[in-house]
Structure formats: structure tokens, C-alpha cells
C-alpha positions in Angstrom: 186.6 -222.5 -1.8 187.7 -221.9 -6.0 191.6 -220.8 -6.0 190.3 -218.5 -8.7 186.7 -217.5 -9.7 185.4 -218.0 -12.9 185.2 -214.2 -14.4 182.7 -212.7 -15.0 184.0 -210.1 -17.3 184.8 -210.1 -20.9 188.5 -209.1 -20.9 190.5 -209.2 -17.4 193.3 -206.5 -16.6 195.9 -207.1 -15.1 198.4 -204.8 -13.3 201.5 -204.3 -15.1 204.5 -202.1 -13.4 207.0 -202.0 -16.6 210.6 -202.5 -14.1 213.7 -200.1 -15.9 215.9 -202.9 -16.9 216.9 -204.5 -20.3 216.3 -208.3 -21.8 219.1 -210.4 -21.3 218.5 -212.3 -24.1 217.3 -210.1 -27.2 218.8 -206.9 -25.4 215.0 -204.2 -25.1 214.6 -202.7 -22.6 210.6 -203.1 -22.3 210.3 -205.6 -19.0 207.3 -206.0 -17.6 206.3 -207.7 -13.9 202.9 -208.9 -13.2 200.9 -212.0 -11.9 199.8 -215.0 -14.0 198.9 -218.9 -13.1 200.3 -221.8 -14.7 200.9 -225.1 -14.0 202.5 -224.7 -11.1 199.8 -222.4 -9.2 200.5 -218.3 -9.0 203.5 -216.5 -10.1 204.9 -213.1 -9.8 207.3 -212.9 -13.3 209.4 -210.1 -15.2 209.2 -210.9 -18.4 210.3 -209.0 -22.1 207.6 -207.7 -23.1 208.7 -207.9 -27.0 210.2 -211.6 -27.1 208.5 -213.3 -24.1 211.8 -213.7 -21.7 211.0 -214.7 -18.7 213.5 -212.9 -16.8 212.4 -213.4 -13.3 209.6 -215.6 -11.6 208.7 -216.1 -8.0 205.4 -218.4 -6.3 203.3 -215.9 -5.1 200.2 -217.3 -2.6 196.7 -217.3 -4.9 195.3 -213.9 -4.5 191.4 -214.7 -3.5 193.7 -216.4 -0.9 196.3 -213.6 0.7 192.7 -210.8 -0.1 193.8 -209.3 -3.2 190.5 -210.6 -4.5 
């Protein structure tokens, strides 16, 4: 079983939830929460859309294994 299937779409659209808070690094009011995958596995992160500072990161189960995909 693959942890994440090979995309067939040209562009991948991930749901992005706006967060009503400010960035501690640059002060911008443009934080967003969304899923990412990196060498540690799947994460739900809150990142600044202006400077890309990671305000929060929590490990989550693979969307395939959890039934989200």
C-alpha cells in the first residue's frame, strides 16, 4: 500500500484554513493552517503566508490511512 498515491492532476489543491492570529516573526496577519508532508511524515502546520515562518506543526496520520483520500 502506498502512503500517498502518485497524483494524476497537473496541480494539487490543498484546503487552506485562514488563522486569525499574527506572525511572531514578521507581524503579518496572514497565517494559514494546512497539511504538508516532509521527511518526518504528515504534518498539519500553521505558517505565515508572508515570511513562511512555521508557527505550529503537529504530526498527523496519513490522509490515505485515515480515510480522507
